[in-house]
Structure formats: C-alpha cells, structure tokens
N, C-alpha and C positions, 0 to 999 in steps of 0.2 A: 426158712420162711419164704413162701412164694411171693413173686413180685407184685401180683395183684393184691395180696394181703397188705403188703407194705404201702402201696398206693392208697388203699382204703384208709389205712391209719393216718396217712399224711393228709388226705382230703378231709378226714374227720376234724383234724386240727384247724384246717383252713376255714371251716365254717363255725368254729367254736369261739366263744368269747375268751378274752385274755385270762379271766379268772379260772377257767376250766383247766383241769390237769392236762398236761401235754404228754403224748406218748413218747417213749424213749426212742432215740434215733436208730434207724437202720441205714446201711450204706446203699446209696443209689449211684450207679456209675453212669457216665456219659454214654450216649449212643455211639455206635461205631460210625465213623465218617465214611462216606462213599469212597470207593477205590479211585485213586487219582485225584484226590481232593485238592492237590496243588494245581488248581486250574488257573486260567488267566485272571479270574476274579481274586485270586490270592496272590497278589503281586504288590511290590512296593511302588510300582509305577503309578503316576498320577493320571495319565491319559490311558485308560484301559479299553476304550472303545473308539479308537481313532477312525474318523471317516476316510474313505478312499481319497488319495491325492494322486494326480497323474505322475507316473515315474517313481512312486514310492511304494514299496511292498508293505511297510509299516513305519509308523513314526510316533514319536512321543515328545513331550515338553518336560524339561527338567531344569534344575539349577546348576550353574557351573561349580558350585560348592557341594560337598556331600551333605545329604540329608541324614543326619544321625551319626552313629559311631563309625569310626574308621577302623577296620579290622586288620588291614595289611598294607604294606608299602614296599616297593622295590625300586632300586635305581637302574637306569640304563647302564650298560657296561662302560660308557664314557663319562658317567656321572652328570651329564647335562640335563637329563630329564628324570622324572620319577613318576611311577604309577601308584595309584591308591585305589583301594576297594573297601566297601563298607556295607552296612545293613541295607542301604537303599538299592542294592543290586546293580550299581553302575560302577564301571571302571573309569577313572579319570587320569589323564596325562597332564603333567605340569612341567613348565620350563623352570629349572632351578634358579638360574641367574636372575630372571625377571619376576619370579614368583607368580607367573601368569598361567591360568588354565589354557590348555591347548585343544584337547578333544576328549571325547568320551566314547566308551563302548558299552552297549547294553545287550541283554539277552537272557540274563538270569532274572528269575522272578523276584529274588531278594537275597541278601546276605552273601556277598562275595567274601570268601574267607582267606584265600591264598593267591598270590601272584608270583610269577617267575618270568623274568626277561631273558630271552635267548642270548647266548654269548656274543652273537654277531649283531645284536641290537635290532633285528628286523621283526621279531615276533614276541608276543606276550601271551603267556598261558595264564588262565584263571580258573578257579573252581568255586562251587557253592556246595557245602556239605548237605544242604537240604535237598538238592536235586541229584547229587551223585554224577555230575557231568563236568568234564574239563573242556573248556573252549580255548582255542588258540587263534589269536588275531594277528593279521599283518598290520604293523603299526602305521605305515604311511598311507595305505589304501583303505584300511578299515575292513578288508575282506576277512570273513570267517574261514580260516584255513582248515580247521578240524574241530570236530565235536566228538570227544572220546567218552564213552559211557562205561558202565559197569561190566565186569567180567563174570559171566554166569550169575550167581546169586550174590556176589560180593560187590557192594556199591563203593564208589570213590567218595567217601565221606570224611576222611581225615584231612585236616587243613594243611597238607604238605604237598608241595610241588617242587621239582628240581630238574634242571637241564644238566646233562653231561657237559663237560667243558668243551667238547667239540661240537655241541649243538645237535648231535645226531639222535640222542635219546632223551625222552621226557619221562620222568618217573613220578608216580603218584602212589598214595597209600590208601588202603581200605580202613574200615573202622575197627571193630573189636577183634577181627581175625588177625590183624597185623600183617596183612598181605601187602607186598610191594609189586606194583605193576609197572611195566616199562613199555613205552611206545617207541618203535624204531621208525624214524623218518615220518612221524605223525600217522603211522599205521595203527591198527587196532591194538589196544592194550593186551599184554600177556603177563601172566603172573610168573614171577621168577623166584620168589621166596615168601614164606609166611612165618612170622615170629610167634603167633598164637596170642599176642597181646597188642593193645593199641600202641601205635608208634608215635613217639614224642619228638624225635629228631631224625633227620635224614639229610645226607649231602654227599655229593660226588667229590672225588679227588682228581688230581691231574692224570693219574695212571689208570683211569677208568674203574676204580674201585669205589664203593660207597659204604658209608657207615650207617648203622641203624641202632637206635636206642628205643627199646621197648619200655613198657610201663615199669616193670620191675626187673627185666632181664638186664644183664650187663651190656655194655656197648660193644657191638660186633662189627667186623669188617667183612664185606662180601665182594665176590667177583662181579663186575658190572655186566657181564654177558650171561653167565649161567645162574647168577644169584647165589652160588655156593658160598657158605661161610668159610673164611680163610683165617680169621684171627679174632680173638676176644681180648679186650683191654683188661689188664689186671686191675683188681680193686675198683671196678666201675659199676658195681651193682647198685650202689646208693647214689644214683645220679638224679638230677631234677628235670631231665629232658632237654637240657641245653648242651649241645655238642656240635663242634664244627672243625673242619680241616683248616690247617694253615694254607696259605696261597700256593706254596710249593708242594704240598701234599706230604711233608715229612713229619708233621706233628698234628696232634689232635688236642683241642682244649674242651673241657666240659666242667660242669658243676657236679661234684661228686663228694660224698662224705662230708657235706657242709663246707667244702672249700673249693677253690678254683684248682683244677688238676690239669696237668699237661702230660701227654703220653708220646712216646716214640711210635710213629705209625707203622714202622717196619717190624718192630718186635712186640709191640703191645705193652712194653714196660713203662711204668709211671716214672717220669723223670723229674717232676717238680710239683709242689703244691704251694698255693698262696692262700693265706688266711682271709679269704673273702667269700661271701655267699652270692654268687652271680645269679641274677635274674635274666640277663641278656649278655652276650659276649660276641665279639667280632674281631677278626685279624685285619691289620692294616695291609695296604697293597704290598709293602715290602717285607711283611712278617716281623717287623722289628717292634711293633707295639700291639698289645692286646687291649682293646677297650672292654671294660667290664662294668655293667650297670648293676648296682646293688639297690637297696630300698630307697636311699635318698642321695646317692652320689654316683658320679661317673668317674671310674678309675682308669688310668692309663698305665699299663704294666709292661715292663720289659720281659718277654717270655723266656729269654735266655738266662736271666738272673732272678726273676721274680720281684724286682725292685719297682716300686711305684714312682713314676716320673711326674705325674700331675693328678690332681683330683678336682672335680667340679661338683658343686652342690646343685642337684637338679631334682625336680619333682618326679615321683614314680612314673614310669613310662610304659607304654604297651608295645613298643618296638624300638630297636636301636641297631645302628649299623654304620659302617664307614661309607662315605661318599667316594665312589671309585675315582681315581686319578685326582683326588683332592685331599688335603690334609684336614678334613672335617669329619666329625661324627654327627649323624642325624638321629634325633629322638622324636618319637610321636607321643604327644601328651594331649589326650582328648582329640580335638579336631585341629590341632596345630602341630606343625613340624618345625623343630628348632635345629639349627646348625651350630655346632660347638667346635672351637679350636682348642686343642689341649692346653690347659693352664689358664684359659680365659674364663672368668666367672660370669660373663654376659654373653648371650647367644650372638653369634656373628650375623645371623639373619633368621627369619621365620617365614613360614607360609601358612596362612589360614586356609585349610582345605575343606572346612565344613563347620556346621553348627547343629545344635540339637533342639533348641527351644522352639516350640510351636507357638502360635498366637493363643491368646486367651479369648474364648468365645462364649457368649451366653445370649439367648434371644432377648431382644429388647434393650440390650446394653451396647456400648461402644466396643469395637474391636481393640484389642491391646496387643501391641508388638514390642519387641525390644528386650524380652527377658534374657538375662545373661550379660547385659550391658548396664551402664549407669543412667540410661535414658529410656523411659517408656513413652510410647506414642499411642494416643487415643484417636480412633477413626470412627466416623459415622458409618454404621453398618449398612445403611441404605445407599448413601451416595459415595462412599469410599473417600471422603474428604477428611483431611487431618484436622482435628479439633484442638488437641492440647498435647503438650510434652511435659512429662513428669521427670524431674532430675533429682539425683541423689545430692546431698549436701554434706561434705564438699564434693564438687564435681571432679572430673579428671580420671575416672576409672578406679578411684581408690575404693569405692563400694559399688556393688552391682546388685541389681534386682535378681533374686533367684526364684521367687514364686509370687503369684498374684491370684486373687480370687474376686470375681465380680459378684455383687449382691444380686439376688433374684430380681429385684426391681430395676436393676441397672443404674441406680443412682449412686452407688458406693463401690469403691475398689479398695481392697486390702492388699498390701504388699509386704514382703519380707526381704531383707537384703542379706548379704553374706556375713555381716557383722551381728546378725541376730536381731536387728531393729525392725519392728513391725510398725507400719504406717497406714493411716486411713486417708483416702482422697475422695473429693467430690468429682464425679465424672462430668457434671454439667459445666464446671468452670476450670477443672484441673488443679484446684487448690487443695492443700493439705488440711485435714481437719485438725484444728488447734487442740493441742494437748493429747492427741491420740497416739503419738509415737512412744514406743517403749521398747527396751531391750530385754528379751526373754531367753537369749541364747539361741543357737542354731535352730531354726524352725522352718519346716516345709509343710506344716499342717495348718491350713487356714480354712475355716468352714463357717459359712453364713447360715443362720436359721432360715426356715422357709419363708418367713415374712420379711427377711432382710433387715431386721432391726438390731440383731446382735451377731457378734463374731466370736467364734471359739478359736483360740490360738494355742498350739501345743508344740512341744519339741523336746529339746535336750534337758530342760530344767525340771522335767518330771511333773510339771504343774500345767493345768489347763486354765488359761486366762479367758474370762468372758469380758468383751468390750462392746459397749453400745455403739450404734452407728454415729452418734455425735461425739464419740471419743471418751465417754465416761467409762471409767473402769468399774467392772462389776465383780462378781464373785471369783474366787480362785479355788479350783477344784484340786485338792491335794490328797494323795493316797497311793499313787503309783510309785513303784520302787525302781523304775528304769525309764528310759526315753519313751515318750508317747509317740506312737506311730500313726494312729488313726483316730478320728472322732466322727460321730454321726448324730445329728439332731433327731429327736422324735418328731413326727409330723406336727404335733401341737406346739413344739418349741419349748415345752416345759421341762423336758428331760434331755440328757445327753449321754450317749454311750461312748466309751473310750477304750482303746487297746494300747498296750505298751509292750516293751521287750521284757516283760516279766510273766508272760504266759497267763494273762488274766484279761477279762473284759469287765469293765465297771460301768454302773449306771448311776447318774447323778441328778439331783434336783437342782436345776440351774439357779433358781431364785435364792435358795438358802445355801447352796454350795455343799449340801449334805450328800454323802454317798448312800444310795438306797439299796444297792446290790453289788455283789462282786462274784464273778463266775470264774473259777480257775479252769484252765485248759491245759492240755498236754503239749501244746505247740503255740508258738507266737502267732499273733494275728497282725496282718499288714494292711487290711482294708475293711471298712465297715459301711453299711447302709441300712437305714431303718425305714420300714413302711408298715402300713396297715393292710391286711388282706382279709376282707369280709369281717371286719370288726376285731380281728386278732392281730397283735403286734408281731412283726417278724424282723429279726436282725440278721442280716447276712454278714458273715465273718470270713473274709478272704485269708487263707492260711499261707504261711511262708513255706510250708512243705507241700504245697499244691492242694487243690480242692477248696470247697466252700462249705462251711458249717452254718446251718440255720438254727438259731436258738430263739426262744421266747424271752425277750428282755424283762418281762414282768416276773417270770419264775426262774429263769436260768435253765429251763429244761431244753434238752436237745430236741429238735424237730426232725432234722435229717442231715445227712452229710452228702453233698454232691462231690463224689470222689473223683480222682483223676481217672481218665479213661484213655482210650486209644487216640482220641482227638486232642488231648490236653497237653502233650509234650512234656509233662512232668516238671513244671516250673512254678515258682512262687506266684501267688496272686497279688497283683499290684493295685487293682481297683475293682470295685463292684458297684452295681447300680440296679435298683428295681425299676422296671418299666410299668407305666400305668396300663390298666386294662382289666378285663374280667379274669383272664388267666394269669396267675402269678409267674411273670417272666423276669429272669435275672441275667444281667450281663456281667461276665467275669473276664478281666484282662489279666494276662500273664506277663511275666518279666521277659519272656522270650517270644515276642512278636505276635502271639495269637490272642484274639478276643472272641469269646463265644457267647451266644445268646441261647438260653435253654429254658424249657418249661420246668419250673421248680417243682411242680406237683408230680409230673411224670419222670423227672430226672433225665430228660431226653434233650440232647443238643439239637437245636433247631437250625441256626445259621451261624456263620462265623466270618470274620474278616481279619486281615492282617493289620498289625500295628507295628511297623518296622522299628526295632530297637526297644519295643515294649511300650505300654500305655501307662500314663500317670492319672488320667481321668476318663470317665465315661459318663455320658449324659443322654437320657431319652428325650426325643424331640417329637413335635407334631403328634402329641397324644400317644407316643410309643411307636409310631410308624417308622421313625428314623432313629438311628443311634449315632452320636458323635463321639469319636474316639480321639483323644489328645495324645498323639504318638510322639516318640522320640526321634522323629525324622523331620521336625520342623513343620508338621502338618496337623491340622484337625481333619480327620477323615469322616465323611458323612456316608452312611450306608443304610440300606433298607433292612429293617428288622425281619421282614417276611422272607426275603430272598438272600440276604447277605451281599447284594449287589452294591458296588461302590458307585455313588452318585457324584461326588465331587470332593475336592480337597481345598482347605484354606491354608496357605503357605505364608510363613514369615520369611521374606527374601530381603535380608539386610535391613530389617525394620519396616519393610513395605508389605502390606497385606495383599495377597493375590488369591483370588478364587478361581480354581481350575476345575472345569466340569470333566466328567469322564470322557467326553467327546472332544476335549481340547479347546473349549472356549474359555477365554480369560477375562476376568474383571479385576481392575486395579485402579489406584488413584490416577486421575488424568495428568497430574503434575509430577508424578513419581513413577516413571516407567521402569518396571523391574528388569534386571539384567538376567534374562532367562535364555536358554539354549533349546534348540530342536535337535533330536537325534533321529536320523532318517536312514532306513534300510533301503538300499537301491541295488540294482543289478551289479554295479561296480564295487559295492561295499558299503559300509556304514559311514555316514557323513555327519559331522557336527557343524551346526551353523546357528547364527542369530535368527530371531524370529522374522526380521524384515527380509532376510534371505530366503526363509521358508515361504514367505508370501510371494516373493518375486519368482523363485525357481520352481515352486510346486503348487502355486495358486491357493495357498492356505489363506482363508479369510476368517478372521476372528469375529465372533458374534457375541460380544459381552452382554447384550440385552436379550439373548435367546432364552427360551424357557427350558433349556436342558437341565439347568439346576440354579436355584437361588438359595440364599441363606435362609434357613428356617426362622420363623418369627415367634414360634410358641414352643414351650416345653411339653 
C-alpha cells in the first residue's frame, strides 16, 4: 500500500466520530533524521548557548554531583582519588579520603561510558559510545592531550578502555566487529585484531599481552604488539564477559560455566573452579584475595585454595573493584560509592557522587524538590521562596518519597513512598489531607483527572484505586492480572484507560468501577495518554519493545503504529503526551535518552531533544509551543516544539530549585545559594571553579531577571 493511501486512511479517522468504524492500522515509520543530528542542541549540558567571556573558549555551569546514572568509575594508581563518568557527559574527580569533589572534565555531549587512569596517574582516558571518540585529559592541568576517533568505518563504540602497564599503549574496542584498536604514545588508533563479535572483556598483563573475551568466543590471549592470538583458555566458551588478569600476570579469573574459574595464563589450563556466579571480580594488590560480587553478596576468595575467607551482604552493584594500595573494595550502587573492608558488614565510608530525581513542575503549582529523600520542599514558582516542608512519619530516612504528582489546579499534591503508602497534601498550607493515606503496595503510577478532583493510583497490587481530592476513597478498578504500569484519564474524566504487564489495555467507567472494554495486545504497554482529535478519541500506547500504537478506546480498533525508525534508537517508550493544536502531535520519550515530537497523521518526526538517563514524564506547555521533559538527570528540560531548541533547565540541587537558561542565567532562592560549579575551556586547559570565581576571573554576570527564559505559566 502506498504511503499517501495510508495517510488518507488515517486522516479519514481523524475527522470521524468515535462511533464510526476505524480502519485497521498500517505501519508508519519515523522520518530519517538529518545527518550529524548529534548537534550541540543534543547535549546533556544545561548551558548550550554560553555568551562569550574574555579568556574563555567555552564554558558551562553544572553540579559537583552527577546528574543521573553513574556508568563507570576508576581509581588513580595510588588509590587516593577516583574518577566517575555518567549519562550527563561529565567526568568528575573525587578525593577518596575527604569524599570531596575536586574537578570536572567535559567535552562529550552525553553518556560517558568508560574511564581508564594511566599507570603513572597523570592522564585519564574516557569515551562515549554515542560519539565514537576517546578523549585523554591531563589530570593536573585539564589539557586535552588527545582526541582519538574511529578507524575507517569502525567506530569506537564499545565501553572498554585499557592502558598497557607501562602507559605506552591505550587500547579501545569497536562495536559489533569486535575490533581492537591500539594507540601508541597517543597517536592515531590502529587496528591490531578483530574477533568478529562484540568484546565483553579486555585487559593487559605485565608482559605486554592482552586477553579478549568475545560474546560467544572463548577467552583468548594476544600479543600486545602484533595482536596475534597466542593462546586460548580451555573450557572458557561459556563465560559471562567478566575476565581479568592477576596483578603478576600468572593467572586469569573469569566467570565461566556458571562458576568462578581460574586459569594458568602460561598454559591456558583451568586450575580451579569455585561454585559462585560472579557478576564482578577483582584481584587484590598482592594477588592473595579475589573479590567476587554475586547477586546479593560480596565474597572474598583465596585463589590458591578456592576457600572463602569472608562474605558481606550488599545490594546489587554496577561496578566493583579494589582500592589500590588499600585493603578496601569499592562498590557502586546507584549514585553512591561504598568502601568495604573484608568481613565487616557495614561500609567503612561512602561517597555520594550523584542523584537522579528531578523537581516536580506544573504551571500554576508550587515547585517540588526532594524526591528520593524523606523530606519534600514546596517553593513558590514565581518568587522561588520556600513555603512548606513535607516530612515522612516517622522521620529519619526510614521512608523516602519516590514519586509525586501535582494536581492541574496546583492545590493538591499526591505522593507515594518506598513502603507503598500514598498520601495527599494541601499545597497552600503543606498539611496532609486527613484520611487520605493508604498502603497499596509499591506504586509509581499517580495520575490526576483533568479537573484535579480525583486521583488514580496503581501499582503492584493489580488494582487501580480512585481517590477524591478530599481523601475520600472511590471505586476500585479490578481486572488486571499483573502489575499496572500506566493509566490515562479521558478528557471528560468519566473514563480511565490502564495498561499492565499482562499485554492488555482496559477501559473503565470511573463512577461505577465497571470495565467497559479490554483490548489484548501482543506486547506490554508502558505509557498511555488519551485525547480527542476532531471529535474522535485517540489513545496513545507506548510500547516496551519500542514504538507507539494508536488505538480508538471506544472500539479497540488500531489506528496506526508509529514504529521505530532510524531516529528512535530502538528502546522502550517510557512516556507519551499529546500536544494541543490543530495538527495531532505526539511526544514520545524513550528509556535511552531520546524524546521525539512527531506529526501523528504523517508519521514524521518533527523535532527531538535529549533526556539524559531517560524521561519519566512529558508535558505540553504554552498551548503546545513548549515541551517539558522530566529527565533522569535531576532536571526538567524545557524545549521548543517547533525547533527542538533547549530553552532552559530546572534543576534539583540538594533540594534547592535552580532555573538555568540556555545562556547560563540562574534563578534560585535568595536564601539558599546552590553549590554549583563552572567548567571553563581556556588556552591552558579546562578549569573547574565556583561561580564567584567565574564572576571575578571571567567577568560572568548572572542576570536572573533576564527574559532569556522564565518558567511557563500555562499548559
């Protein structure tokens, strides 16, 4: 069927009444993005249009803590400092003893994936798989020493970097080709071997050999100069991608065959297995202890005997390794780094390197900060003055607020904590609505009706609870067979659509609690939004396997499928929102950073923006002229629907709201100055400083009352 025929059928539906039969869906793909679409507008930075400052090539303002997920961590060779990189595209250096932030390096648009500290401690290599570039920084001066790019058509996209032990060679890996590139003395990369499969482990030994673990290939040893394969470890095909040399280069440990296995590196013979399933593993400095992270425990193993000397119960971690020259193991859990001594069940120390929760924003309502803690703060959105604090009972961090939703009128706030308790609050005086609290199990789905009079609460108990704004319990919508992931009110507020992990979308009469329709799907739905387009109902269903399905909630008939395309990055949809206007426009956010706005009738992507770490909510503002994206980098990002241009960011900095325009003007509470930093590119290198130093040294002048950007006041 030709595209114009498909569009004609879709437009026919858009002007039809809901009772009219709806045509069966055809697939409509997103438009091709322009070449080089990773432009400066597609960046995790908050200041994307910095005005010129004397002596500065470019500058930006950021937080000393990571905004969003931390992807990687590496210690300096002496163990005194550590470097972290994450989705915000910034590399940060920390003093381990004091837990203090020291400095930052920036240059990636977003998503630093891997870090490698040179053996002499003077240089730090970093890469971003989305850009295919490796950047090497001089630690003390901030000078960019090298920018190493792809070799031919092969991009440096694999998150693996490694220095040879003499610091003369830097190795990186390509993506699907499994190519290994080596840079000698920071010269251009050259390809020395290719496995034909994505590489999951790579490391150098003391005698200039390196090991490579492909996706399904056995673990192999290669000559560090020629790349020639010299040895294959026996019975190493069934590995999980975790493999590393001992410090002296005589042994190799890896997870293989569902166990911890140790090989003789000279012969390739397996010398020992330990009945553990490692997710991470690391050798101590003296090779006498092997730290092994499993699902819920950190094990300390004697590699000579396979005997466990100690075990610590810890949460699942994203990274684990020994602190050099110290008898501690470090683990990364979320945005926190914990340090453990063998046998001690309490962490010796911790460093909070980041946070993910952004503010809660809605025009006409107070600003809400503090999600992820036991205290929420309400701020006047016009004056940025603090009005109220909402605390969990009992206080002391035993319970934390995990999600919150402001009513459209701004007079009500719904919250859910980590114990599954839902509470309603009055925003004018900060008091809790009497009798409104109730425990419904883990819930992250809170949705107000358009008139702000009723709240739908859903989650793990498979039931959708309707609560009035005064706290009165309403109907309970029962019928789903699994956890409810998303709900959407009809524009009239009389009906509600819901989706659960049972591959179905259901429609309910809210007053009676009766299920009026159920539509089975072949995939789970993770996001919903309901609108009326020229008199016809349209329900947008964000799919967990990418794409958006449009259905008529009155009949269950498919309207169209906005399928994944070249611009979509093939990731699950996390939020959808219709924008008002004559043309049906839909915003779709994905779990992997990208948010797109497209014409639902033409199936064409119009504009897009970045949502570092993924977006949990999207909202149309100023009659559809602006889009607000609540991203997992502690920001609400405001961007123009027509151009995709970023206008400003609302940041939660340690519970303090900060509005940052694209040109670097800040607005924040007068009595709560945020602890922000400036990162400045100069002729001598990149410098990190406080904002008062930026003002003194580079004549930066903050203009909080400028017209560069102000918080929108209408939806």
